[in-house]
N, C-alpha and C positions, 0 to 999 in steps of 0.2 A: 494298479496302470504307473509303465516308468516315464517318467517325467520325461524324457526322450520321446518314448511314442508318442508323448498326452500334444506336445509342440511338434512331431512331424504330422500327426492327426489332423491337428486343425490353422499349423498355419497357414496354407493360403486362405481359409476365412478370415484369418482376424489381419492380414496382409490387405483385403477386399477389403476390408472394415476401415485402414487406414485412407486407402482409395479416398471409400464416401468419405469420408472428416474430410480431409484435405483438398474435397470437389475435383476428384477426377471422375470419378462417377455419381451420376445426377441417382437419386432415390427418394420416393417422398417421405410423408410424416409416418405412416403404418409400415412403410419397408422398415424405416428407422428405426421403430419399436419393435420389429423382428429381430432385426439385427443386435438391437440394443438386451433383447429376453436369452436370446441364444449368448451372450458375451457375458449377460452376468449369469447364467448356469456356467461354464467356463471359468468364469472368475471366482465363483464358490467351493469349484471341484479344487482350483489351487488352491483356494485360503486351504482346505481342508487337509490335502495334501502334501502341497509343496509351501508350508505358510513364511520362510523365509525366502524362498526362492525368487531369483529375480523374474523370472514368470512372472509371478504373481502379481509384483510390483508394475511390469508391463502391460498387466488385462487392467489393474487397478485404471491405473494412467487412461486406458485406452475406453474405460467404461465412463470416466468423469468427460472424455472429450464425446464420445459420442451424445452423452446424454445432452452438451450444454449445444451441440449438434441438432438435435430432434428440437429444442425449443426455440433456436435461432431458426431453424425452417418454419415452425408451428406458428412463429408469433411475424414474419415478415410484413405483413398487412398493419402492425403496430408503426406509431409515429417513429421513426428511426433514433433521432435522438433521445426522446423520450424511455427505448428499448433501450439504449446505451446503458445509462442511471438508474433505471428501474429495475433493470434485469440484468447485463450481460456483464458490467461489472459486480454486481455481487456477487455473479454466482463465480466467476473467476478469484475472484478476493477469499471466496470458501474456497475454491480448488486448490490455491495457492496458499492458505492461510499459515501455514509454518512459517512462511517465508516472514509474514506481520510477525509470529513471535520473534523469528530471529532479527529481525530489524528493532523492535521494542528492545529485546533486551542487550544489543548491541548500542543502542546510543542510551540505556540506564547504565550500562560499564562506562563509558566514557564521559557522560557528564559527571558522574561520580568522582571520576578520573581526575575530571577537569576542578571537580569542589576541593578534592584532598593536595592538589597539585597547589592548587590560590591560597591554603590556609598552611600548609609547610613550605611556602617558597612567597612572601611579601610583592618577588618584580614581578609574578608569573603575570598577573591582571595586564600588567603595562607589557609583556611579552604578548600575549596573546589580542588583546584587545587595541593595542598600540600607545604611544603614554600621550599624544595630544587627545584622543578621544578620553582615557584615564583621566585627565588633568580636567578637562571642561566635566566632568562630571564631577570632581570633586569638589568642584567651582560653583557646581549647581545645587551638592547637599550641601554646602555653607551657605544658600543661599532658601534651603527652604526646600526647593523642590529636584529632587533626586533623578524626574524622568522628564526638566523641561528640554533636555534636546530631543526630543519629539516636538518641541514648537518651531522648531525650526524650518523656514519657508513657507510658500502659501501649503493652503490646503489641499488645490487639485495637482501641484506640480509635487508635491511632497506623495502622493497618491501614487503618481508615471511613476515618477522615480522608484520609490518600494516597490512596488509588484513587480514593474522590469526587471528589477535587482532579483527577489525573490523567485520570479519564471529563471532565472536564468542561474541561482543555487542549484533550484530544484534539476532543471534538465542536466547539470554536470551533476547529481547524485546518481543521476537513470545513467546516464549516457558512459559515464568512466564503469559499468558494468560491465561493458562490452570486454576488459582487461579481466574475463574470470571474478568478476565481483569482487575486486582487488581495491579500482580505483572507487568505489561506489565506498566499499570500507572504510577508505582512507577518507574521501571525502566527508563523511557523516563522521569520523571520529576529530574532524577537526574542526566542526559546527559545534556537536557533540562538547565536546572541551569549552571550547568558547562559552556556551552557556552554563555550562556549571561554576567554569571559574568568572564569568561575567553576575552569576546569584552571588554567588561566596561573597565578591566585592562589595555588594549592598551589605549583607549581611555585616560582613566588618564593620562596616561604618554605621550599623542600625537603621540602616533604612529596607531592610527588604521587604517588611511588607509595603511601603509605599512604593517600593521597586515593584511588588506584585499585580498594584492594583490595574499600574499602567502597562508594562511589559506583557504582562498575559490576555491582555483584551484583545490583541490582534496576534500571541501567543502561542494561542491555543492553537488556531487557524495555521499558522505557521509553521507551528514544529511539528504538528501532528501531520498537515502535510507534507513534511522534509521525510517523517518517520515511513509515509508509504511512499515516497519518489526512490526512497532508500529502499524498502521492497520488489519494488521494480527493478531498478540496479541488479540487484540480488536474484532475484528472478532471471534476469536476463543472463548476467555471469555463469549461473548454473547450466543455465542452456549449453555453453560453450563449453564449461567442464563435463557435466555428465551426460549426455547424448541419450544415452539408453539402448534402445534399438532401433531406432533412427541416425542417417550421417551426420555428423557435426554439420552440415551445409543444414539440412532439413530441420534440425532439432534448434537452430539458433531461428528460423526464419519464424518456428512455434513459439520461440520464448520471447521474443519482438515482440511480434504481432500481441502474445497476452498480456508482455509485460508495458507495450507503452497503452495500450486500452487504459492499463491499470494508472500510469504513470497522465494522462490525459484526463483523467475523474480527480486528478487533485489541483486542476487549473483553475476551478471556479472557487475554491476555500481559500488558495494564495491571492485571489483576485479580490475575495471579501476580505483577507488579511491584510493587502494593500490599503482597501478603501477605512479600513478601522481605522489603522496607524497613521491615516492620514489627515480624518477626520474627526477622529474621537478619543485615539490614546492623550493628546500635547493637553485635554481636559482630563485628565484622569483624574488628579487631587484635588480639584475642582467640584467634580460630581462627589453624591451620596454614596456613601461607600457599599449600599447595596444593589446601586446603580450600577456598579463594578462588577461586581457577584453575580451580575443576575446577567450579564453580559459573557463575565467566563466563564461560567456554568453552562449557561445557554449555549455558546458555540461548541463546550467538549461535551453536552448531552447532542449534537447536532451531528459533529465529526464521528464523533463516539459509535453512535447508533450506526451510523450510515456504513463503517469498514467493521464492527465488530459486530453487532447484534444484528444489524440489518441482511446480510451473508446467508446466515444461519436460516433467517426466516424463509429467507426467499427458497433455499437449496429445500428448506422441509416442504416449503408448499410442490414444488415442483416433483419429488419427486413421490410424493401423495397424489399425485394429476397425474405421474408416469405410472404408479400400479395403476389407477382406476383407470389409465387407459388400455393398458397391457391385458386388465382383466377382460374389461371387455371384446377386445381381440380375442385370447384364450378362448372364451367362453363362445364366440359368434365359427370359431374353429370345431367345436366341441360335435 
């Protein structure tokens, strides 16, 4: 069948599915399952005969959206907050996983640029971090505690101030994505280059190990969250630049809805980073190094599992459940 005829034959059905997904038409979970079966059949046909077509991309996206709709509808009886973190966010992260890869690649690239720039220009760290901050850190290095700057202020005062600042940085990384992702790209570049030059600064003075024992106590949650916030900003930007078959306004609505949920999921990690920085980092060089490592790698295991491994587990589990649901429904129709 020619692609034009395939589209003409199924166009109304696909538009009807879009209305169901957008909540304009109500369907129960069994009817949704039937729609999903038909849509997967269409997707399989398109993948076979039009593998590089925009129709295939469209059907793949539509399948992912109705898949998520089925489980949102089925599990409304669950605690909404629990469902949000346990299922909804992991499914969205899985659906948009390529943007997580893009965010990590950009973060790595810009951080390396910061390292190289600081290595070849002795004044670069002062330009990026500010002369006062650099001079204060140099004094702390001379006194034998390169991370003493984290001892300033009270525990609670530092925690509140740091957390608020980190939330604002994260919001900026996300919201600037509205400008086609360029704003997120620029904000990420600034923060990543600063991180790279900051770490090289301590390396240059032979204090890299000591700085990492302190900075990465809270830095794992803080920096990883920054990458996820950038991911959300890139998703928002892509919804503006690449509306696919939707109107640009409709695409923006979908992109904002999905990316905002991913952004919100970083808030607990950002708050945790602020608490660690306010209460723990100030004692970084006074605690046993094994405790530093437990906190650093424990934090990495938690946030890495949630955003990288767990989404695949949830997606696999749901696909298995949906397969069983479809099999039962097909069997009852025979």
